[in-house]
C-alpha positions, 0 to 999 in steps of 0.5 A: 722219068722212067720210074714215074707213073700216075694212078687212081681208082676207077668208079662205076663206068658210064660205058663198058663198050666205048672210050677214047684216050688222047695224049701228047707224048715225047719219048726219051728212051726206046725199047727195041728189046726191053720192056714194054712202055705203057701209055696207060693201063686199066687193071684188076689182075694179070688176067683181067686188064688192058694195055696201051703201050709202046711195045718191045720193038717200038711199035704201038700196041693195044692189048686186052687180056680177055680175048677181046682183040689186039692191034699192033702197028707195023710202023715204028715210033723211034723219034726222040726229038718230037712230040706225037699226038696219039689217040685211041678210039674204042667203040665195040658197038660199031658194025664194021669190025675195024672201026671198033679199035681205031688209032690216030697219030698226029691227026692221021688214022693208022691203018697198017697193023701187024696184028689186027683182031677185033672184039665182037660187036657190042662186046663188054670190055670190062672197063670197070677195072679197079685201077687206072695207071698212066706211064705204068702197067700196074703189074710189072715193069712197063714204065714209060720213059719220056714226057706227056701232056694234055691227057684226056680220057672220055668214058662212054664217048668215041672221038677221032683226033680232030676233037683234041687237035687241029691243023694250024692254018699258017704252018700246016702243023698238027697242034693242040686244042687246049680246051676241047669240047668233049663229054668225059663221062663218069671215069673221064678226066683231063690232066697235065693241061698246063705243067705237071698238075694231076688235078682233073680239069674235066670237072669230074674231080677224077684226080690222080696221084703220083704212084712212083718217081718224081713228076717234073715240069718241063718247058718242052711242049708240042708248041715249043720243042727244046733241044735235048741230048740225043740218045740215037747219036752216041759213042759207043752205041747202046748207052741209052740207060745213061740218059735220064730226065727227058734226055737232059742228063748224062751220067757215065756210071761206074763200070761204064765205058771210059769215054762216052759222047753224044750230040744234041737233037737240034743244030744251028748255023746262025744266031745267038744261043745260050744253055747251062750245064751242072757238072758233078764229079764222083772223084774226090780228087776231081780228075774225071773228064767231061767234054762240053762244047760244039762240033760240026754236024758232019763229023761222026760222034765217035770222033769225040769219045777221047777228048784228045782225039779231036785234031783237024775237026771243026769244034770247040771242046772244053775238057773241064779239067783244064784244056780248051781245044779249038779246031783240034788244037790246044789253045793253052787256056786252062779253065778248071771247073769245081764239081757242083758248078753251073756252067753257062755257054753263050754261042754267037754263030753270027760273030763266030764266038763262044763265051763260058761262065762258071756260076755267073762269072765269065772266063777270060775277063768276060771276053770270048774264049774263042773267036775262031768258030767257022760260021759256015758250018752247022753245029751240034752241042757236045756232051762227053764224059768219063766212066770207069771206077769214078764218073762225071755227071752232066745235067743240062738245062737247055731252057727247061728250068731244071738240072735233073729234077732240081729246079733253078734256085732263082731264074735269071733274066731272059729278054727273049722270054724263051726258056728258064735259066739259073743265070741271066741270059746275055742280051740278044741270046735265047734258048735252043728250041723250035720257038728260038729258031723262029724268033 
């Protein structure tokens, strides 16, 4: 979450000239004109700090306040559907100035910078800063929005990306070295290795604490990227603040546009897929609309801002207040959901069917609510909600095991072993993720 960060107090450093920071990062929010989003900062006061961050405009920036240099990428990093492996390698003892600050993205050294100023050889970086923060700048509002895992810091050692990652011999993809052989030094650490533990795995005991927000575990990881809602595909545009919890939650708050909609990051054209959504309604009378379902990926997302404006479209849209729309026509089937319910969707794109349940009880006597899905199309998952004076909230569980920050109460069965859900996953179905796509 954007308000969550970790912190610890530094001890005496092994070196004030050499360190390496490595992390796997998946962004949720972007910042084209907002605050910087910190990966880490070391800090004494506003005049004595260093910051490593996604800068306003979505570049990556490493900055030192004591006139000790700065590098800022030309490249922008705006992919919210994938993980980046980011390594910052600092060594002021190097004879070549450009070797004193080096940056690697997914195993490849970055060489194109809009700003590239380097410290003098053997410069003291002052890395005996009192505070080390992850996901926050320690002095302002630079909160990171997204997920992180396998975070390493080596004090006194300079490593390139191959120390922490490697190319998969079969797929050619860059992947994690889960137990790298590195020397950590006095202030070094290894956290978030498996799950959301802030206990240092380096052997140093340099544990972190949660300084703010809620540190939530996720099944989403660099080896298995799960579907989420897509903040880059919305109607209207510019509603990024309505997403949270790794883009698995969409809330159309009071004052929001009346009709908002978004698609998913992953699409499918075959196979059997299962996901869940917890729906809550701020209106006691229960009349806030929310549209859930699937739509043809070739259609513009603004087609679905108004739930009634879906004529002549390849889609299955359920307005949870009552109507089910299939390919632009009202089927006449009314399925009215209660606020607070968990809804399950079982999509079979081989047979062209969709089943829906509420709190484990399937509608239409357990039969498909439609068997008219065009199996020649590629489909995205839809989330649409009303704002206004009251609002609908949609908490998606694509397999992460959470609705917002609330874990499932008792996981259902899932023969695929892919994802964690509240209710039983039907036989033959799986979570929509990169692992699921390759099962």
